C-alpha positions, 0 to 999 in steps of 0.5 A: 222317449217312447218305444213300442208304446213304452217309455225308455229309461233315461240315458245319462252316459254312453253305458246307459245309452247302450243299455237303452238301445238294447232295451228298445231292440228287445222291446220292438218284437218282444223276442230275443235277437241274435248277437249283431254288433259290438253293443250286443257283445258288451251287453252279454259280457256285462250280463255274465259278470253281473252273475259271476261276480256274485256267484257263491262258487266262482265270485271270489275269483273275480272279486277277491283274487283277481280284484277285477276292475269291471269297467276296465275289463268289459271292453277287453272281453267285449273285444274278444267276443266281438272278434270271435262272433263278428270277425272284428279285429278288435282283440289282439291279446292272449286270453290264456296268460291272465288265467294262468296268472290267476291259477297261480294265485288260486287254482282254477278247478274243473268245477270252476270252469263248469260253473263259468260255463253254466253262468255264461250259457244262462247269460247268452240264453237270457239275452240272445237267440240265434246262430251267433248266440249258439256260437258264443256258447260253443266257443266258450266250451272250447275255450274252457276245455282248452284252458283246463288242459293247458293249466293241468299240463294235459295233452290236447286229446285228453278231456280235462274232466277225465284227468286223474286226481283232479277235484270235481266241484258240484253244487247240490240242492238239499233233498226235499221232503226229508 
């Protein structure tokens, strides 16, 4: 098949078909589009996890601690984002409980949340542009801050990064020219 003068990748299964459709949608205009449907939510979630699972700071949380089954997890998280961004009724679970369980196995520190947000924003910006894309980034920040407060046992009006005795993690590049 040809789309916008280019050959589309073959589609062997549902996931490959969704990837082909997303590839075609972006290729039509050469510009990013906003998050418009379920397929876009799945595309965003997969793009994020491609980064997060191999990230040197938080990847171990997904691979070694949570032992995340990506094929089982993506539809659940796509349900969450579809509900948040598109008003769909798909997500009915509680997002906090799995993170509280994970925190008992390996403490989730502010630096972990900061890195999660950085990777999430990068995935959104790489694939989408528009009001829903901005909402995806804003809602991720709200969720991250709320989870941090709950995990630390802080009241809702205290910013997690201001909590005393909480280790901040940062990544620094080596100084150039020294």
